[in-house]
N, C-alpha and C positions, 0 to 999 in steps of 0.2 A: 821362492829359491831360496833365501837366505832362512830362514824355517830350517829346510832340510840341510844346509852347509853348516851350521855354527848347531849345535845341542839344545838352544833355546830361542823361543821367540822371542821371550825378553830379549835377554843377548840381540838377537837380530835390528829388534824392535831400537833401544839404545844403539848402538851401531851408525844404522841410515841414520840417526840424529845427528848425533858426530860427528860423522865425515862427513852429511853432509853443511855441517854449519862449521868447518875446519878452525874457526878465527872464534867462534862462542867459548864460554865457559857455561856450565849448566849449576847446580845446585841438585843433590838425591830429591828433592822431591817434586822439582822443578820437572825434571827429568820423568820424574813417574805421569806429576798431569801429564808431561804434551806428548808421555808413547799412554796412556792411556791403563798403566801398568799399579801393581801393588810398590809400592815405597819400600818395602825391607824385599823382595824382591831384584828390586831393580838396584839395592843397598848390594845385595852379592853379584850382580853380575858385571856391576862398575868394579870391585874389588877385586873377580877374577880377572877383567880384562885390563887392572891394571899390576895385575903380576902376569901377566904373559906383556908389558910394555905393549901394550895399546892405548892408553891411554893415562894419564895425569893429573895427577888431584894434588889443589894449592886450599888451604887454608887462611880465609880472610872472618876478621871474628871469631865468632861459632858453628857459620856455617863453610861446608868442606865442598867446594869448585871441583868439579872436573870438564876434563875440555880431550880432547883424539893427541894422543901425539904423534904427529906431524914430522917427528927424527926416526921412526919406527923403519927398521926396513921395510916390513907390509904397509905402509899407509898408502903407498903412493898405487898396489897390484887393489888390494880391499876398495880401496875408495873407488874406481874403477873399476871391479868388481861389482858393490855397491852402487856405483851408478846406473851402471848395464840391466843388473838386476830387478830394476826400481821401475824404469825408461824414465823418460823428461817431466810424463806426468805428477810418479812416485817420488821423485827428486827436488821434484816442485813442491808439494808435500808437504814431505818433511822440512825444506826450508822456511816451509809458510808459517808453519806449525809452531817452530823453532822463532819466528820473531814473532808470534802472537797475534797474525792474522784473525777479522774476525771472520772477512768472509772473500775467498778469492774465483775465482775460476778463471779457461783457456777458454776460446771463444775465435772463430773466425776459419779462416784457412784448416789450420793445423786436425782438424775435425774431419776434412775430408779428404787430406792430405796428411798421411803423418811426416812424412818427410820432408814437407812443408821446409824452407829456409829461415822461415819464421814464427812463433808466435804469440800471438794477443793475450793478453791477460792482465785480467781485471782484477785488482787486488780495494779491500776496507780493513784497514791500518791504523795504527796511529803510532806504530813503530816509525824513528827514524833508522837500520841496524838493513835495508833490503836493498838498498844499491849494491852494496858490495857483492854480496853473497847470489843475486840475479844476475851480474856482471859470471860471477866464477862458474854459473850454471851453462850462462852465454860458450864460454870458454871449454867448459868439458864438455858440453852435445852439438857443438859447431853451430850455435843456430841465434839470429838474433830474438831477442825476447824483447816486444813492444806492453809496453805496460804504462798502466792507470794505478793511482794512489788516490784513493778516496778518503777523508776523516773520517772517522763513524758516524759525529755526530752527521755531519758534512752526507752525508749516505740518510741515514736515518730523517733528517728533515725533505730531501731531494723524495726520497722514497712515502715520502709519509704529504706532500704537494705535488708528487704524480707530474715531476719532471718528466718531458718525453724523454730529455734519449738517455733520462738515465731508463726508461721504462720501457724503450726502446732492444739496448742495450740486457736485461734483464730476460726480456720474453727472448731470445735468436738462442740459437743450440750451444751448447756448452757444456766442458767436465768440469763440473763442481769439481774443487780439490779441497774447501776448507768450508764447515761452515754451513749458513743457509740461507736464502736468499727473503 
């Protein structure tokens, strides 16, 4: 839907990333890697978004960082539109990619009832920036997000040794958001 609304799929992906992580700032190559697009195309779109007043940039050393302009009059409407077009799984996927989660999936009641009041989420990540973003998601979608974060080394060790609880979790029905099991 966003690709139809905007002139570029790259722009839609960039906006999705930035609007779902409004407190974060990213440099061009980082955005290109996260949205899996060519850095030169990403740079062009970021420059256009900045001219429209939707993003702002700041230089730190030799890197130019971009983030969403929360003071833009369009920020609340676009944030809501992006969240609605992506749905909860899409918004979670965007936030998890931005925080460099290695693996993440939704499991439990939400799979049978997408109107369930809560969502269970399993995340493999070494990042410490998940809590705030997930709290924002809870507010935005009006649902509790119960999440478990496991560090990558612990995950690999438990998977290799055949940990029963992890094995049970990995064999349940799920929506894979990021990475591979």
